[in-house]
Backbone as ProteinMPNN parsed JSONL, in Angstrom:
{"seq_chain_A": "MYPILVLLVLILILIVKGFINKRDNGKIVTLISSLGLFTVVWGFLGQTIGLIAGFDQIQQMGTVSTQILVGGLKVSLLSPAFGLITFLIARLGIIVLVLVKKPKQ", "coords_chain_A": {"N_chain_A": [[-7.151, 9.176, 6.941], [-8.292, 9.326, 4.556], [-6.777, 11.623, 3.659], [-4.536, 10.453, 2.742], [-5.776, 7.943, 0.828], [-5.812, 10.259, -1.141], [-3.956, 11.185, -1.954], [-2.019, 8.595, -2.558], [-3.759, 8.181, -4.559], [-3.476, 10.705, -6.027], [-0.013, 10.577, -6.998], [-0.018, 7.689, -8.163], [-1.32, 8.953, -10.543], [0.266, 10.975, -11.211], [3.273, 8.688, -11.429], [1.88, 7.86, -14.181], [1.742, 9.998, -15.843], [4.922, 10.449, -16.123], [5.517, 7.543, -17.082], [4.202, 8.413, -19.632], [5.611, 10.666, -20.881], [8.383, 10.792, -21.106], [10.991, 11.869, -21.52], [11.299, 13.778, -20.119], [11.49, 13.937, -16.945], [11.722, 14.929, -14.26], [10.934, 16.741, -12.618], [8.318, 15.715, -11.394], [9.831, 13.272, -10.634], [10.783, 14.449, -8.562], [8.769, 15.491, -7.328], [6.372, 13.495, -6.474], [8.93, 11.884, -5.052], [8.649, 13.739, -2.645], [5.714, 13.654, -1.756], [5.579, 11.03, -1.397], [6.759, 11.409, 1.083], [5.628, 12.026, 2.859], [3.066, 10.93, 3.137], [3.899, 9.245, 4.582], [4.01, 10.84, 7.107], [2.106, 11.865, 7.575], [0.323, 9.817, 8.42], [1.695, 8.765, 10.387], [1.002, 11.624, 12.154], [-1.366, 11.018, 12.336], [-1.575, 8.975, 13.571], [-0.925, 10.13, 16.17], [-2.081, 11.435, 16.944], [-4.626, 10.073, 17.172], [-3.472, 8.27, 18.957], [-3.405, 9.869, 21.608], [-6.105, 10.836, 22.076], [-7.641, 8.719, 22.507], [-6.525, 8.217, 24.515], [-7.3, 9.969, 25.859], [-9.858, 9.551, 27.09], [-9.119, 6.949, 28.084], [-8.63, 7.961, 30.086], [-10.361, 10.092, 31.59], [-12.103, 7.218, 31.708], [-10.939, 5.847, 33.965], [-10.632, 3.24, 34.248], [-9.845, 0.758, 32.207], [-10.473, -2.511, 29.67], [-8.598, -4.628, 28.749], [-8.919, -6.081, 26.301], [-10.292, -3.834, 25.24], [-8.034, -1.875, 24.687], [-5.921, -3.155, 23.508], [-7.598, -3.62, 21.374], [-8.402, -0.779, 19.957], [-5.466, -0.204, 19.626], [-4.818, -1.498, 18.312], [-6.373, -0.336, 15.615], [-5.198, 2.217, 15.927], [-2.21, 1.587, 14.076], [-3.493, 1.365, 11.34], [-3.082, 3.967, 10.3], [-0.723, 4.545, 10.115], [0.148, 2.713, 8.565], [-1.084, 2.379, 6.266], [-0.013, 4.547, 5.109], [2.514, 3.939, 4.65], [2.614, 1.932, 3.074], [1.549, 3.766, 1.126], [4.041, 4.94, 1.058], [6.048, 3.129, -0.003], [5.13, 2.382, -2.753], [4.76, 4.832, -3.764], [7.803, 5.368, -3.948], [9.109, 2.787, -5.723], [7.309, 3.427, -7.592], [9.143, 5.928, -8.549], [11.489, 4.516, -8.492], [10.9, 2.309, -10.808], [10.834, 4.641, -13.053], [13.085, 6.096, -13.295], [14.555, 4.057, -14.058], [13.095, 3.671, -17.466], [13.983, 5.796, -17.954], [14.417, 8.005, -21.224], [17.85, 8.916, -22.394], [18.596, 12.197, -22.933], [18.957, 13.875, -26.025]], "CA_chain_A": [[-6.759, 8.225, 5.768], [-8.615, 9.599, 3.068], [-6.041, 12.476, 2.453], [-3.43, 9.696, 1.789], [-5.975, 7.993, 0.087], [-5.901, 11.259, -2.101], [-2.467, 11.252, -2.668], [-2.379, 7.87, -3.163], [-4.182, 8.404, -6.599], [-2.339, 11.675, -7.042], [1.078, 9.585, -6.767], [-0.245, 6.786, -9.123], [-1.067, 9.806, -11.421], [2.007, 11.138, -11.415], [3.27, 7.973, -12.132], [1.439, 6.984, -15.65], [2.289, 11.386, -16.403], [6.297, 10.242, -16.053], [6.031, 7.364, -18.215], [3.868, 9.509, -20.614], [6.054, 11.984, -21.111], [9.41, 10.216, -20.439], [12.111, 12.387, -21.284], [11.549, 15.489, -18.766], [10.496, 13.708, -15.57], [12.41, 15.134, -13.163], [10.126, 17.442, -11.786], [7.811, 14.615, -11.594], [10.289, 12.341, -10.147], [10.936, 15.011, -7.725], [7.017, 16.289, -6.997], [6.251, 11.494, -5.879], [9.64, 11.476, -3.379], [7.822, 14.59, -1.399], [5.146, 13.482, -1.912], [5.596, 9.855, -0.606], [7.303, 11.451, 2.243], [3.889, 13.349, 3.505], [2.07, 10.166, 3.271], [4.345, 8.513, 5.981], [4.064, 11.279, 8.085], [0.814, 11.815, 7.885], [-0.168, 8.538, 8.812], [2.282, 9.2, 12.166], [0.326, 12.194, 12.789], [-3.075, 10.431, 12.116], [-1.54, 7.593, 14.77], [-0.385, 10.461, 17.205], [-3.58, 12.242, 17.423], [-5.626, 9.299, 17.511], [-3.444, 7.499, 20.979], [-3.906, 11.796, 22.248], [-7.578, 11.394, 21.758], [-7.857, 7.11, 22.838], [-5.655, 8.208, 25.85], [-8.265, 11.152, 27.137], [-10.423, 8.888, 26.928], [-9.365, 6.177, 29.348], [-7.756, 8.817, 32.017], [-11.784, 9.964, 32.14], [-13.229, 6.093, 31.919], [-9.715, 5.045, 35.147], [-9.989, 1.746, 33.872], [-10.041, 0.292, 30.331], [-9.794, -3.525, 29.51], [-7.28, -4.998, 27.666], [-8.773, -6.044, 25.095], [-10.838, -2.538, 24.226], [-6.678, -1.003, 24.999], [-5.181, -3.364, 22.449], [-8.275, -3.147, 19.96], [-7.626, 0.613, 19.707], [-3.621, 0.442, 19.218], [-4.845, -2.018, 16.443], [-6.734, 0.094, 14.56], [-4.283, 3.358, 15.66], [-1.328, 1.353, 13.794], [-3.883, 1.217, 10.122], [-2.975, 5.151, 9.02], [0.737, 4.559, 9.21], [0.777, 1.474, 7.621], [-1.211, 2.962, 4.948], [1.191, 5.833, 4.506], [3.698, 3.373, 4.456], [2.034, 0.775, 1.94], [1.827, 4.929, 0.076], [5.196, 5.362, 0.184], [6.364, 2.84, -0.892], [4.011, 2.553, -4.316], [6.071, 5.69, -4.867], [9.151, 4.711, -4.579], [8.488, 1.824, -6.608], [7.373, 4.174, -9.081], [10.492, 6.147, -9.119], [12.404, 3.791, -9.463], [10.632, 2.2, -12.733], [10.736, 5.739, -13.966], [14.414, 6.441, -13.623], [14.766, 2.773, -15.004], [12.811, 3.549, -18.145], [13.664, 7.255, -18.295], [15.22, 8.211, -21.681], [18.504, 10.062, -22.183], [18.128, 13.386, -23.534], [20.108, 14.214, -26.933]], "C_chain_A": [[-7.415, 8.936, 4.743], [-7.377, 10.853, 2.656], [-4.353, 11.739, 2.143], [-4.168, 9.164, 0.633], [-5.963, 8.594, -1.222], [-4.504, 11.259, -2.789], [-1.754, 10.126, -2.724], [-2.416, 7.831, -4.693], [-3.241, 9.94, -7.011], [-0.872, 11.473, -7.105], [0.988, 8.778, -8.036], [-0.636, 8.157, -10.28], [0.017, 10.334, -12.313], [2.698, 10.197, -12.108], [3.186, 7.677, -13.305], [2.212, 8.4, -16.432], [3.94, 10.789, -16.828], [6.109, 9.152, -16.962], [5.159, 7.705, -19.57], [5.143, 9.922, -21.554], [7.732, 11.327, -20.308], [11.159, 10.626, -20.343], [12.603, 13.276, -19.977], [10.227, 14.943, -17.712], [11.004, 13.91, -14.666], [11.753, 15.735, -11.803], [8.762, 15.791, -11.258], [8.125, 13.499, -10.381], [10.525, 12.748, -8.546], [9.159, 14.997, -6.71], [6.142, 14.275, -6.074], [7.123, 11.607, -4.815], [8.792, 12.199, -2.675], [6.347, 14.388, -1.346], [4.196, 12.104, -0.831], [6.268, 10.221, 0.545], [5.942, 12.015, 2.931], [3.328, 12.431, 3.775], [2.21, 9.514, 4.502], [3.643, 9.801, 7.638], [2.469, 11.905, 8.528], [-0.077, 10.997, 8.706], [0.09, 8.841, 9.938], [1.454, 9.976, 12.79], [-0.896, 11.608, 13.194], [-2.938, 9.464, 13.871], [-1.575, 8.882, 16.511], [-1.872, 11.553, 17.428], [-4.472, 11.567, 17.61], [-5.201, 9.251, 19.213], [-3.83, 8.695, 21.693], [-4.939, 11.629, 22.894], [-7.9, 9.73, 23.192], [-7.137, 7.482, 24.692], [-6.424, 8.691, 27.354], [-8.99, 9.848, 27.575], [-10.72, 7.59, 27.383], [-8.597, 6.648, 30.369], [-9.746, 8.836, 32.128], [-12.224, 8.619, 32.874], [-11.976, 6.198, 33.789], [-9.694, 4.428, 34.263], [-10.803, 1.258, 32.871], [-9.604, -1.135, 30.713], [-8.883, -3.966, 28.868], [-7.462, -4.722, 26.657], [-9.575, -4.357, 24.018], [-8.817, -1.94, 23.804], [-6.431, -1.817, 23.654], [-6.558, -3.077, 21.165], [-8.222, -1.465, 19.36], [-5.967, 0.692, 19.704], [-3.815, -0.347, 18.438], [-5.3, -0.829, 15.345], [-5.836, 1.93, 14.956], [-3.219, 2.808, 14.756], [-2.356, 1.507, 12.04], [-3.085, 2.815, 9.943], [-1.777, 4.853, 9.042], [0.855, 3.855, 8.623], [-0.201, 2.138, 6.262], [-0.4, 3.708, 4.476], [2.309, 4.835, 4.415], [4.123, 2.676, 3.576], [2.664, 2.533, 0.74], [3.358, 5.028, -0.434], [6.053, 4.822, -0.258], [5.972, 1.92, -2.523], [5.152, 3.454, -4.762], [7.14, 5.456, -5.224], [9.706, 3.285, -5.749], [8.399, 2.471, -8.048], [8.605, 5.285, -9.55], [11.65, 5.613, -9.48], [12.168, 3.11, -11.09], [11.127, 3.202, -13.252], [11.722, 6.201, -13.943], [14.906, 5.31, -14.756], [14.245, 3.347, -16.415], [13.199, 5.364, -18.328], [15.195, 7.232, -20.445], [16.267, 9.0, -21.828], [18.641, 11.219, -23.432], [19.644, 13.321, -24.483], [20.146, 14.922, -27.427]], "O_chain_A": [[-6.623, 9.102, 3.815], [-7.076, 11.011, 1.473], [-3.377, 12.236, 1.581], [-3.773, 9.487, -0.487], [-6.055, 7.94, -2.261], [-4.195, 11.329, -3.978], [-0.578, 10.393, -2.973], [-1.619, 7.598, -5.602], [-2.554, 10.149, -8.011], [-0.358, 12.567, -7.342], [1.762, 9.039, -8.956], [0.29, 8.139, -11.091], [0.431, 10.213, -13.466], [2.924, 10.446, -13.292], [4.197, 7.206, -13.825], [3.031, 8.239, -17.338], [4.108, 10.709, -18.044], [6.538, 9.536, -18.05], [5.554, 7.164, -20.604], [5.465, 9.514, -22.67], [8.026, 11.477, -19.122], [12.097, 10.178, -19.684], [13.598, 13.411, -19.265], [9.022, 15.164, -17.586], [10.884, 12.993, -13.854], [11.877, 15.472, -10.607], [9.259, 14.961, -10.497], [7.355, 13.0, -9.56], [10.513, 11.982, -7.582], [8.797, 14.49, -5.649], [5.405, 14.319, -5.089], [6.654, 11.516, -3.681], [8.032, 11.544, -1.962], [5.784, 15.262, -0.687], [3.184, 12.029, -0.135], [6.47, 9.233, 1.253], [6.213, 12.531, 4.015], [2.752, 12.606, 4.849], [1.326, 9.22, 5.307], [3.084, 9.542, 8.705], [1.991, 12.257, 9.607], [-0.971, 11.37, 9.466], [-0.803, 9.19, 10.71], [0.97, 9.563, 13.844], [-1.368, 11.732, 14.324], [-3.709, 9.34, 14.823], [-2.072, 8.582, 17.596], [-2.233, 12.278, 18.355], [-5.403, 12.089, 18.225], [-5.782, 9.68, 20.21], [-4.727, 8.499, 22.513], [-5.057, 12.033, 24.051], [-8.25, 9.809, 24.369], [-7.414, 6.916, 25.749], [-6.44, 8.434, 28.558], [-8.514, 9.187, 28.498], [-11.81, 7.022, 27.319], [-8.043, 6.03, 31.278], [-10.386, 7.894, 32.597], [-12.587, 8.559, 34.049], [-12.552, 6.726, 34.74], [-8.937, 4.696, 33.329], [-12.021, 1.303, 32.702], [-8.78, -1.352, 31.601], [-8.299, -3.058, 28.276], [-6.943, -3.855, 25.954], [-9.473, -3.982, 22.85], [-8.503, -1.672, 22.644], [-6.72, -1.205, 22.626], [-6.36, -2.364, 20.181], [-7.95, -1.249, 18.179], [-5.391, 1.776, 19.792], [-3.037, -0.239, 17.491], [-4.603, -0.514, 14.38], [-5.992, 2.789, 14.088], [-2.903, 3.852, 14.185], [-1.497, 1.94, 11.272], [-2.185, 2.632, 9.124], [-1.34, 4.795, 7.893], [1.771, 4.004, 7.814], [0.419, 2.277, 5.207], [-0.017, 3.534, 3.319], [3.253, 5.384, 3.847], [5.276, 2.54, 3.166], [3.619, 2.585, -0.034], [3.83, 5.134, -1.566], [6.933, 5.416, -0.882], [6.595, 1.025, -3.094], [6.056, 3.255, -5.573], [7.569, 5.324, -6.37], [10.761, 3.202, -6.378], [8.991, 2.266, -9.108], [8.929, 5.44, -10.727], [12.507, 5.92, -10.309], [12.836, 3.254, -12.114], [12.01, 2.935, -14.067], [11.687, 7.141, -14.736], [15.417, 5.496, -15.86], [15.304, 3.718, -16.921], [12.391, 6.036, -18.969], [16.276, 6.681, -20.649], [15.971, 10.125, -21.424], [18.764, 10.982, -24.634], [20.784, 12.994, -24.154], [21.128, 15.123, -28.143]]}, "name": "protein", "num_of_chains": 1, "seq": "MYPILVLLVLILILIVKGFINKRDNGKIVTLISSLGLFTVVWGFLGQTIGLIAGFDQIQQMGTVSTQILVGGLKVSLLSPAFGLITFLIARLGIIVLVLVKKPKQ"}
């Protein structure tokens, strides 16, 4: 989840930069869009890798209690949830940047 946190900070910096440079922010909007989508993919990749590792451990143990299984599944949902929240922040930033964009004269 640390890469998603770094990308969130980068997205917030780009949104602020877009507010400062209101005229020409097409590249910034495209970059924010790409980074936002990347965070979602990274979150689901992290979940997939974590589930594979968790299922390997369960396979080695043979049996596992329901509480341990549910706890592990709950933890595995944190990474995609954080990626989705970051994606929503990026999209909201894009919407606001498009709304405040000054037309070229």
